[in-house]
Phi, psi and omega in degrees: 000133181288157175302316176312310182293323182292324178292316178303312179303312180300320176303314177308310179305307183294322177298313183298323180278002175074025173286127176305145175046069184295330179289312179306311178307316184292319187290317175303316187285325180281327176291327174287328186287309192265002182049056182220173178261179189286336184293325178301310189306315185279335182280334184221066181291337186269001180297133184268127183279139174291162174311309184299317183294316176298321184282323179287323179297306184302323179295315179297314179301312177304316175293325183290319180299332178277356177106356174299130178296148184300326190290327174288340178283315181274340182075015179230148167211145175272132173219128188038048173080002186252141175275107177249147179282138176222158183212170178295352176282353184227153165302136172292119181292144185238157181302329170306325182298336179303327185295342175284321176296310182305318174293327177289323176295326176292321176284324178293326177293317173306307187295322177301317178298316184299311182294322174293320178295318176296322179295321179290329177290312187267331181083008180250132177288127183251001184287142177210163180287135181280148169246122181239142178242120175253113193266129190062062193289330181062239178287356181091013189300306185297313186300316184290319178294324182293320183293331176283339188268323187240092187300332189252010175289147172255117182244138175242126184247141186232149169192150181282334188271123175294320181291323177297312183294340173292306181295322177300312185289328177294323178290313179307315180294322180296324179267001179069040176249001185307324182284349184264345185233131177255118181268142182229127165274092174214169180274108180054237189252018185298131179081356171278149190292147179285152168056045182233347186248146176276326177232145160240127176232164179190154165243079185282161172299131181219015178266131179275149181300329177290352177263005195300319185293341177271349178276139179308141184300326180292328178296303182304317188276332189239338184268163184294121184304320186283350175276339186257311188258129182267342185138192186311315191262334188095355183257003184301312181285321179298322179305326185275323186289325192291305178301327174297318183290329184291322181289325186279340187275144172294154167307130188086357177287162194242139164256128177223125189207150185279149180223184170234165178297339186282331177258003194296327182284320185291323183289327181292323171302319181303334183264020168305132181105338170273168182247169176050039182285136175194162184238145172240151184264165171277188179288350172269357184083010174274135177299124182243329186230133174250142186226130172209153184253137183284137183290147175261114183286133184272138173292133177303000000 
């Protein structure tokens, strides 16, 4: 069977199975099967698939048609320009989570400009290496993205799942970032030193069990449940994270974490007592990231 025909048949199969974006999925899986890029597909439509290639492609299509995410079939997902290993042990990194990384970069840029102004006024350097904690790291996506952006940062990544940490460590090794990130199997920030971090970042579980029917079937069926659902309201993990982050952050340090539009107002109320509290929207205009600064206590 020629590549052109294989793709056409695959699109029909995935369309019949109600798989979203059937063409994109068909191409992604054939690129995985043939270990090629999209340009190759369009340059060689007459290429004949071997019997083994056709068999492996059909197996991948059959799995996708049952709802298995393409990322779990290929074992890869791109995040922040990084090629990450993923498995059913970790949540699939999504483009929306990149807004967390963007928020940290924006805050750091502002802080750097302020510190340079201070240095010019006083003649004393106020710059220092960032210390960042990534809570519930999963595949390591946020921690690795920040490590790639801040070469001198000290990053601690936590997760309660041993299997998730295996994936995160593997990604760090593949990206040659192992020496830059310290991984901890702990619950949230338990056991990490107090008042020692400039940033606490997280993509915590924030979906309420009452919202389960609104979550995509393939997410409910195949992605790790404890990385998606927080409890009855969706706020259970965030409710624990906020006070732990306040303890772990240096005075003036920042908490940055992903949220959904359904919990945005409630999260904002939970951050009462913090300063510079704000929510930022994703590209669809939905509140996606909560940002808050630990209050700097004034001397009496």
